[in-house]
C-alpha positions in Angstrom: 4.8 5.8 -57.5 8.1 4.2 -56.2 8.4 0.5 -55.9 9.3 -1.3 -52.8 12.8 -1.7 -53.8 12.8 1.9 -54.7 11.4 3.1 -51.0 14.2 0.9 -49.4 16.9 2.8 -51.6 15.9 5.8 -50.9 15.7 5.1 -47.2 19.1 3.7 -47.3 20.4 6.9 -48.9 18.6 8.7 -46.4 20.5 7.0 -43.8 23.7 7.3 -45.6 24.2 9.7 -48.5 27.9 9.0 -49.1 27.1 5.6 -50.2 27.5 5.5 -53.6 26.2 1.7 -54.1 22.9 2.6 -52.5 22.8 5.3 -55.3 23.6 2.9 -58.1 21.2 0.4 -57.1 18.3 2.9 -57.4 19.5 4.2 -60.5 19.4 0.7 -61.8 15.7 0.1 -60.8 14.9 3.6 -61.8 16.0 2.5 -65.4 14.4 -0.8 -65.5 11.1 1.1 -64.6 11.8 3.4 -67.7 12.6 6.6 -65.5 16.0 7.1 -67.1 16.1 10.9 -66.1 15.7 9.7 -62.6 18.5 6.9 -63.2 20.8 9.2 -65.0 20.9 11.4 -61.7 21.3 8.7 -59.3 24.2 7.0 -61.5 26.1 10.2 -61.9 25.7 10.9 -58.0 27.0 7.4 -57.7 29.9 8.0 -59.8 30.7 11.8 -58.1 30.8 9.8 -54.7 33.1 7.3 -55.7 34.6 7.3 -59.2 36.1 4.0 -59.0 32.8 2.6 -59.0 32.4 0.5 -62.1 28.7 -0.6 -61.5 27.7 2.9 -61.6 29.4 3.5 -65.0 28.1 0.2 -66.3 24.4 1.4 -65.2 25.0 5.0 -66.9 26.4 3.6 -70.1 23.1 1.3 -70.0 20.9 4.5 -69.6 23.0 6.0 -72.5 22.3 3.2 -74.7 18.7 3.2 -74.0 18.7 7.2 -75.1 20.6 6.2 -78.3 23.4 7.8 -76.8 25.9 5.4 -78.3 29.4 7.3 -78.1 28.7 8.4 -74.7 27.5 4.8 -73.8 30.6 3.3 -75.1 32.8 5.3 -73.1 31.0 4.5 -70.0 31.1 0.6 -70.6 34.5 0.6 -71.7 35.7 2.5 -68.3 33.5 0.5 -66.3 35.5 -2.5 -67.7 38.8 -0.8 -67.2 37.6 -0.4 -63.4 36.4 -4.1 -63.1 37.8 -6.5 -66.2 35.0 -9.1 -64.9 32.2 -7.5 -66.0 30.8 -9.9 -68.6 27.8 -8.4 -69.0 28.9 -5.0 -69.7 31.2 -6.3 -72.3 28.6 -8.1 -73.8 26.5 -5.0 -74.0 29.6 -3.3 -75.5 29.6 -5.8 -78.0 26.2 -5.3 -79.0 26.9 -1.3 -79.6 29.5 -2.8 -81.8 32.8 -1.5 -80.3 35.2 -3.0 -78.3 
């Protein structure tokens, strides 16, 4: 069952299906709730809509981390930092993976 936040984000996506930020926010909400497959689908849609969305690469990278896919996680986290060097939490997550 979707959370109130999830329902609001789904409505925001319905109203503007081209806004990658809403997909990324819903992806993050899904992954926090342990719905990694749903989160991955939304993160990938966010990236498809806006390949410069650093937050979407961060979200997908963190889902990869949870799934134990460290190489894919590192690649996405590095790409997120390349797009936005100010993502400190992303840099911390990358350090936890043991990569730079």
